[in-house]
C-alpha positions in Angstrom: 11.7 -15.4 8.5 11.6 -12.3 10.8 14.7 -11.9 12.9 14.8 -9.8 16.3 15.7 -6.6 14.4 12.6 -6.6 12.3 10.2 -8.2 14.7 11.0 -5.2 17.2 10.5 -2.7 14.5 7.0 -4.3 13.3 5.9 -4.6 16.8 6.5 -0.8 17.2 4.7 0.1 14.0 1.9 -2.3 15.0 1.3 -0.8 18.3 1.3 2.7 16.9 -1.1 1.6 14.1 -3.5 0.3 16.8 -3.1 3.1 19.2 -2.8 6.4 17.0 -3.8 5.4 13.3 -3.5 8.4 10.8 -6.7 9.9 9.9 -8.7 7.7 7.5 -6.8 4.7 8.2 -7.3 1.8 10.4 -5.5 -1.6 11.1 -8.2 -4.1 10.3 -6.3 -7.0 11.3 -3.0 -9.2 11.1 -2.8 -13.2 10.9 0.9 -12.9 11.7 3.3 -10.3 12.5 4.6 -10.3 8.8 1.1 -9.8 7.0 -1.5 -7.2 7.9 -4.7 -5.7 6.4 -5.4 -2.0 6.7 -8.6 -0.1 5.9 -8.4 3.3 4.2 -11.2 5.7 3.6 -11.4 8.4 0.8 -11.1 11.5 2.6 -13.6 14.1 2.8 -14.2 16.6 -0.3 -12.2 14.1 -2.6 -13.2 11.8 -5.3 -13.2 8.7 -3.0 -15.1 10.3 -0.2 -17.1 7.8 1.5 -15.4 5.0 -0.2 -13.7 2.1 1.6 -10.9 0.1 0.4 -8.3 -2.7 1.9 -4.5 -2.7 1.8 -2.5 -6.0 2.3 1.0 -5.4 3.7 3.3 -8.3 3.6 6.6 -7.9 5.0 9.8 -9.5 3.9 12.4 -11.1 6.1 14.7 -8.2 5.8 12.1 -5.3 6.3 12.7 -2.3 6.8 15.7 -2.5 4.4 13.3 -3.8 1.6 10.0 -2.5 1.1 6.6 -4.3 1.9 4.4 -5.7 -0.6 1.4 -3.7 -0.8 -1.6 -4.2 -2.7 -5.3 -3.2 -2.6 -7.5 -6.4 -2.0 -11.4 -6.7 -2.6 -12.7 -3.2 -3.8 -10.0 -1.7 -5.7 -10.1 1.9 -6.3 -10.2 3.1 -9.9 -7.2 5.4 -10.3 -4.6 6.0 -12.9 -1.6 4.4 -10.6 -3.8 1.5 -9.3 -4.3 -1.6 -11.7 -7.6 -3.8 -11.3 -5.7 -6.4 -9.5 -4.6 -4.2 -6.8 -1.1 -3.4 -7.7 -0.1 0.1 -7.1 2.4 2.2 -9.1 4.0 4.2 -6.4 7.9 4.8 -6.3 8.4 4.4 -2.6 7.2 0.9 -2.8 9.9 0.0 -5.2 13.0 1.9 -6.2 12.5 5.1 -3.9 12.0 2.7 -0.7 13.9 3.9 2.3 14.3 2.1 5.6 13.0 5.6 7.2 9.5 4.8 6.0 6.9 3.2 7.8 3.4 1.5 7.5 1.9 4.9 8.4 3.9 6.9 5.9 3.2 4.5 3.2 -0.6 4.7 4.1 -0.5 8.5 4.1 1.1 8.5 0.6 -1.5 6.4 -0.9 -4.1 8.5 0.8 -2.4 11.6 -0.7 -2.4 10.0 -4.1 -6.2 9.1 -3.9 -7.0 12.5 -2.5 -5.0 14.3 -5.5 -6.5 12.4 -8.1 -8.6 14.6 -10.6 -10.4 11.8 -12.5 -11.2 8.0 -12.1 -9.6 6.0 -14.7 -7.5 2.8 -15.0 -3.9 3.0 -15.8 -3.2 2.7 -19.5 -2.7 -1.1 -20.5 -4.5 -1.9 -17.2 -6.0 -5.1 -19.1 -2.8 -6.3 -20.6 -0.9 -5.7 -17.1 -3.3 -7.5 -15.3 -3.0 -10.6 -17.7 0.7 -10.8 -17.7 1.7 -9.4 -14.2 2.8 -11.8 -11.5 1.0 -12.2 -8.5 3.4 -9.8 -6.8 4.0 -6.2 -7.8 7.5 -6.3 -6.6 8.0 -8.8 -9.6 7.2 -5.8 -12.1 9.9 -3.3 -13.4 8.1 -0.1 -12.7 8.9 2.9 -14.7 8.2 6.4 -13.1 7.8 9.5 -14.7 9.1 12.7 -13.5 
């Protein structure tokens, strides 16, 4: 359950995403304050130009001190760090999360990850991961190289 502190934070982020979303990102809707859907479009001159994807953000009760759960839903991009079930292997969503990060900064990081991709392919072990993974990517113990 959201408290006054995280409700205020989420309301501020929601208003910013409605009024001034970053390029290629749009708030599609939200059923509740703690569950949003955003549309992200592939940036021009990238492998994903002209493609549209949807991200589901689910915010925990102690957001922003804990990261939101972020997954692609529907059309999942083919990318070396995105599993076919929509789970995203991106350190800021897990062990590199900081309360200073926002929905906007997460979207920009995902857009950057897509934009810098040089080839479309699924992560190594995608089929096995999808068969064994929990519904939440936050239940996965991620290993980040570099």
